C-alpha positions as CSV (number, residue, x, y, z in Angstrom):
1,X,-24.2,4.5,0.7
2,X,-27.1,6.4,-1.0
3,X,-25.7,9.6,0.6
4,X,-22.3,9.0,-0.9
5,X,-23.7,8.0,-4.4
6,X,-26.3,10.7,-4.7
7,X,-24.5,13.7,-3.0
8,X,-20.8,13.2,-2.0
9,X,-19.5,11.4,-5.0
10,X,-21.0,13.9,-7.6
11,X,-19.5,16.8,-5.6
12,X,-16.1,15.3,-5.2
13,X,-16.0,14.1,-8.8
14,X,-16.8,17.7,-9.9
15,X,-13.4,18.7,-8.4
16,X,-9.8,18.0,-9.5
17,X,-9.0,14.6,-8.2
18,X,-6.1,15.7,-6.1
19,X,-8.0,18.6,-4.7
20,X,-10.9,16.3,-3.7
21,X,-8.3,14.1,-1.9
22,X,-7.0,17.1,0.0
23,X,-10.5,18.1,1.0
24,X,-11.3,14.6,2.3
25,X,-8.1,14.7,4.4
26,X,-9.1,18.1,5.8
27,X,-12.5,16.6,6.7
28,X,-10.8,13.7,8.5
29,X,-8.6,16.2,10.4
30,X,-11.6,18.1,11.6
31,X,-13.6,14.9,12.5
32,X,-10.7,13.7,14.5
33,X,-10.8,16.8,16.7
34,X,-14.6,16.5,17.4
35,X,-15.4,14.6,20.6
36,X,-17.2,11.4,19.9
37,X,-16.8,11.6,16.1
38,X,-14.7,8.5,15.8
39,X,-17.3,6.5,17.8
40,X,-20.1,7.7,15.5
41,X,-18.1,6.8,12.4
42,X,-17.3,3.4,13.8
43,X,-21.0,2.7,14.5
44,X,-21.9,3.7,10.9
45,X,-19.1,1.8,9.1
46,X,-17.7,-1.0,11.3
47,X,-18.9,-4.6,11.0
48,X,-17.5,-7.3,13.1
49,X,-18.0,-11.1,12.9
50,X,-15.8,-14.0,14.0
51,X,-15.9,-15.5,10.5
52,X,-14.1,-12.4,9.2
53,X,-11.2,-12.7,11.6
54,X,-7.9,-14.0,10.3
55,X,-4.3,-14.4,11.4
56,X,-1.5,-13.7,8.9
57,X,2.3,-13.7,9.6
58,X,1.6,-13.7,13.3
59,X,-0.7,-10.6,13.1
60,X,-4.4,-10.7,14.0
61,X,-6.9,-9.0,11.7
62,X,-10.6,-8.3,12.5
63,X,-11.2,-8.6,8.8
64,X,-9.1,-9.1,5.7
65,X,-9.9,-5.7,4.0
66,X,-7.2,-3.1,4.3
67,X,-6.6,0.4,3.0
68,X,-3.7,0.4,0.5
69,X,-0.8,2.8,0.7
70,X,-1.3,6.1,-1.3
71,X,-4.3,7.5,0.5
72,X,-2.5,8.6,3.7
73,X,1.0,9.2,2.4
74,X,2.3,10.9,5.6
75,X,0.7,8.5,8.0
76,X,-1.3,11.3,9.7
77,X,-4.8,9.6,9.8
78,X,-4.0,6.0,10.8
79,X,-6.2,6.5,13.9
80,X,-9.4,7.8,12.5
81,X,-9.3,5.6,9.3
82,X,-9.9,2.5,11.4
83,X,-13.3,4.0,12.1
84,X,-14.3,3.2,8.6
85,X,-14.2,-0.6,9.2
86,X,-10.8,-1.5,7.8
87,X,-9.1,-4.6,9.2
88,X,-5.7,-3.0,8.6
89,X,-4.1,0.2,7.2
90,X,-1.0,0.8,5.1
91,X,0.6,4.3,5.3
92,X,3.0,5.8,2.8
93,X,4.8,5.5,0.5
94,X,7.4,7.2,2.6
95,X,10.9,8.0,1.4
96,X,14.2,9.0,3.1
97,X,14.1,12.5,1.6
98,X,11.0,14.7,1.8
99,X,9.8,15.4,-1.7
100,X,7.1,17.3,-3.5
101,X,6.5,14.6,-6.2
102,X,5.8,15.2,-9.8
103,X,4.3,18.4,-11.3
104,X,0.5,18.8,-11.2
105,X,-1.9,17.7,-12.6
106,X,-0.9,14.2,-11.6
107,X,-4.2,12.3,-10.8
108,X,-6.7,11.6,-13.5
109,X,-10.2,10.0,-13.1
110,X,-12.0,8.0,-15.7
111,X,-15.4,7.2,-14.3
112,X,-16.6,5.3,-17.4
113,X,-13.7,2.9,-17.1
114,X,-13.9,2.9,-13.3
115,X,-10.2,3.8,-13.4
116,X,-7.6,6.2,-12.1
117,X,-4.2,7.1,-13.4
118,X,-1.7,8.7,-11.1
119,X,1.8,9.9,-11.5
120,X,2.2,11.5,-8.1
121,X,5.8,10.4,-7.6
122,X,6.0,9.6,-3.8
123,X,5.1,13.0,-2.6
124,X,5.6,12.9,1.2
125,X,7.4,14.7,4.1
126,X,10.1,12.2,4.5
127,X,10.9,9.4,7.0
128,X,12.2,11.7,9.7
129,X,9.0,13.8,9.8
130,X,6.7,10.8,9.5
131,X,8.5,9.0,12.3
132,X,8.0,12.0,14.6
133,X,4.3,12.0,13.6
134,X,3.9,8.3,14.4
135,X,5.5,8.8,17.8
136,X,2.5,10.9,18.8
137,X,-0.1,8.4,17.7
138,X,-2.0,6.4,20.3
139,X,-2.6,2.7,20.5
140,X,-3.6,1.2,17.2
141,X,-7.0,-0.5,16.6
142,X,-5.4,-3.0,14.2
143,X,-2.3,-3.8,12.2
144,X,-0.4,-1.0,10.6
145,X,1.8,-1.5,7.5
146,X,4.3,1.2,6.6
147,X,5.3,1.4,3.0
148,X,8.7,2.7,2.0
149,X,10.3,3.6,-1.3
150,X,13.4,5.2,-2.8
151,X,13.9,9.0,-2.8
152,X,13.9,10.4,-6.4
153,X,17.2,12.2,-5.9
154,X,19.0,9.0,-4.7
155,X,21.0,7.2,-7.4
156,X,20.0,3.6,-7.9
157,X,23.4,2.4,-6.7
158,X,22.7,4.1,-3.3
159,X,19.1,2.8,-3.0
160,X,19.9,0.3,-0.3
161,X,21.1,2.9,2.2
162,X,18.1,5.1,1.3
163,X,15.7,2.2,2.2
164,X,17.6,1.3,5.3
165,X,17.3,4.9,6.7
166,X,13.5,4.9,6.2
167,X,13.2,1.3,7.5
168,X,15.0,2.2,10.8
169,X,13.1,5.4,11.3
170,X,9.7,3.8,10.9
171,X,10.4,0.3,12.3
172,X,9.2,1.0,15.9
173,X,5.7,2.0,14.6
174,X,5.1,-0.7,12.0
175,X,3.4,-4.1,12.4
176,X,4.8,-4.9,9.0
177,X,6.9,-3.0,6.5
178,X,6.1,-2.9,2.8
179,X,9.0,-2.4,0.3
180,X,7.8,-0.5,-2.7
181,X,10.1,-1.3,-5.7
182,X,7.3,-1.2,-8.3
183,X,5.9,2.3,-8.6
184,X,6.1,3.4,-12.2
185,X,6.4,7.1,-11.2
186,X,9.9,7.2,-9.8
187,X,12.5,6.9,-12.6
188,X,14.5,3.7,-12.5
189,X,12.7,2.4,-9.4
190,X,11.4,-0.8,-11.1
191,X,14.9,-1.7,-12.1
192,X,15.4,-2.7,-8.4
193,X,13.1,-5.7,-9.2
194,X,15.8,-7.1,-11.5
195,X,18.0,-8.0,-8.5
196,X,16.3,-7.9,-5.2
197,X,18.8,-9.8,-3.2
198,X,21.2,-7.0,-2.1
199,X,18.3,-4.8,-0.9
200,X,16.4,-7.6,0.9
201,X,19.5,-9.0,2.5
202,X,20.4,-5.6,3.9
203,X,16.9,-5.0,5.2
204,X,16.7,-8.4,6.9
205,X,20.0,-7.8,8.5
206,X,18.8,-4.5,9.9
207,X,15.5,-6.1,10.8
208,X,17.3,-8.7,13.0
209,X,19.5,-6.0,14.5
210,X,16.6,-3.8,15.5
211,X,14.6,-6.7,16.8
212,X,17.5,-7.6,19.1
213,X,17.9,-4.1,20.4
214,X,14.2,-3.8,21.1
215,X,14.0,-7.4,22.5
216,X,11.2,-8.3,20.1
217,X,10.7,-10.4,17.0
218,X,11.7,-9.1,13.5
219,X,8.9,-7.4,11.7
220,X,7.2,-9.1,8.7
221,X,8.5,-7.6,5.4
222,X,6.3,-7.6,2.3
223,X,7.5,-6.7,-1.2
224,X,5.1,-4.8,-3.5
225,X,5.5,-6.0,-7.1
226,X,4.5,-4.6,-10.4
227,X,1.8,-6.3,-12.5
228,X,3.8,-5.8,-15.7
229,X,6.6,-8.3,-14.8
230,X,7.0,-11.4,-17.0
231,X,6.0,-14.5,-15.1
232,X,9.6,-15.7,-15.1
233,X,10.7,-12.5,-13.3
234,X,7.8,-12.7,-10.9
235,X,9.0,-16.3,-10.1
236,X,12.5,-15.1,-9.6
237,X,11.5,-12.4,-7.2
238,X,9.3,-14.8,-5.3
239,X,12.2,-17.3,-4.9
240,X,14.6,-14.5,-3.7
241,X,11.9,-13.4,-1.2
242,X,11.6,-16.9,0.2
243,X,15.4,-17.4,0.4
244,X,15.7,-14.0,2.2
245,X,13.0,-14.8,4.7
246,X,10.6,-12.2,3.4
247,X,7.0,-12.8,4.7
248,X,5.1,-12.1,1.6
249,X,4.2,-10.2,-1.5
250,X,1.8,-7.4,-2.3
251,X,0.3,-8.1,-5.7
252,X,0.1,-5.7,-7.3
253,X,1.1,-2.0,-7.8
254,X,-0.4,0.1,-10.6
255,X,0.2,-0.9,-14.2
256,X,1.8,1.0,-17.1
257,X,0.1,-1.3,-19.6
258,X,-3.1,0.0,-21.3
259,X,-4.1,-3.3,-22.8
260,X,-7.1,-3.5,-20.5
261,X,-8.0,0.2,-21.1
262,X,-6.8,1.1,-24.7
263,X,-8.7,4.4,-24.6
264,X,-6.3,5.7,-21.9
265,X,-3.0,5.0,-23.8
266,X,-2.1,8.7,-24.2
267,X,-2.0,9.3,-20.4
268,X,1.2,8.5,-18.6
269,X,1.3,7.1,-15.1
270,X,0.1,4.1,-13.1
271,X,-3.3,2.8,-13.9
272,X,-5.5,1.4,-11.1
273,X,-9.2,0.5,-10.7
274,X,-11.3,-1.9,-12.7
275,X,-8.7,-2.4,-15.5
276,X,-6.2,-3.7,-12.9
277,X,-8.6,-6.3,-11.3
278,X,-7.9,-9.2,-13.6
279,X,-4.2,-8.5,-14.0
280,X,-3.6,-8.4,-10.2
281,X,-5.8,-11.4,-9.5
282,X,-3.8,-13.5,-12.1
283,X,-0.6,-12.5,-10.4
284,X,-1.9,-13.6,-7.0
285,X,-3.1,-16.9,-8.5
286,X,0.2,-17.5,-10.2
287,X,2.3,-16.9,-7.1
288,X,0.0,-19.1,-4.9
289,X,0.0,-21.9,-7.5
290,X,3.8,-21.9,-7.9
291,X,4.9,-21.2,-4.3
292,X,2.1,-22.5,-2.2
293,X,2.0,-21.2,1.4
294,X,5.7,-20.1,1.4
295,X,4.6,-16.5,0.9
296,X,1.7,-14.6,2.4
297,X,-0.1,-12.6,-0.3
298,X,-2.0,-9.3,-0.1
299,X,-4.1,-8.9,-3.2
300,X,-4.5,-5.3,-4.5
301,X,-6.2,-3.8,-7.5
302,X,-9.7,-3.3,-8.8
303,X,-11.6,-4.0,-5.6
304,X,-15.1,-2.5,-5.7
305,X,-17.4,-5.1,-4.2
306,X,-17.4,-8.0,-1.7
307,X,-17.3,-10.3,-4.7
308,X,-14.1,-8.7,-6.0
309,X,-12.5,-9.3,-2.6
310,X,-13.7,-12.9,-2.6
311,X,-12.2,-13.5,-6.0
312,X,-8.8,-12.3,-4.8
313,X,-9.1,-14.5,-1.7
314,X,-10.1,-17.5,-3.8
315,X,-7.1,-16.9,-6.0
316,X,-4.8,-17.1,-3.0
317,X,-4.7,-13.8,-1.2
318,X,-4.8,-13.9,2.6
319,X,-5.6,-10.1,2.8
320,X,-6.9,-7.6,0.2
């Protein structure tokens, strides 16, 4: 930890945020090719204890701490990332069409606020490429969630088919599938939250069809929701998810609100980090209070310490 705080963090924070991200991915790529490197990393970063183990939606987790989608957008590092002690990993967001995302610069750090704003725009190589990549991956050390979103060029009225293509391509490699309808960086995407039924109905139909053809059980589906929804809309989405047999919600994505960080109002994009912690925890608490155990909840946003994770779990999250 001291090495990171005193050396690595200052060096990385002296660079453009996206450039630092790319350098870290290159380091992971090199480490993966070195014999014994993953074992050494596991010894340094992995901690196991029976009290941390949990079972959610039929999946077994060594611990409830996962890596959220956005770090490994093309699902290239889902092997070595388990060496850092995560109980599960989420890759993506992946779209049907390969896309470059929004113009740079598009990630902005605010160390004083412990915050990040991104407007990446689902930059990824597309579901076809990612599916081929995942075919070459060995056995997983824990549950893998694959996060899918709508391609920017796809009109909203054709979104269902767009999601279905990605769902089918990635289905064989996912322990669960996360449906991202809440990123603020794809124009119109959040409008899908207004009427989730057609999309979820189509996905569950495809889920059942693929399960039959592979002689397995349908995959758990989670819906990732925005923190900026009025509570009545959050309740409506929760009810639709329950009626459609969706396993759970991921609460929450990044926020477009700047009420918790007024100094950052002039920067467009999704805000994450410490300013999101209370907002996302309140969403988790609200869903658990109103819908009990009908939905599994993954709490996301503002997690820096074990205490932050525990607060999310106390609010009702099964995983964070």
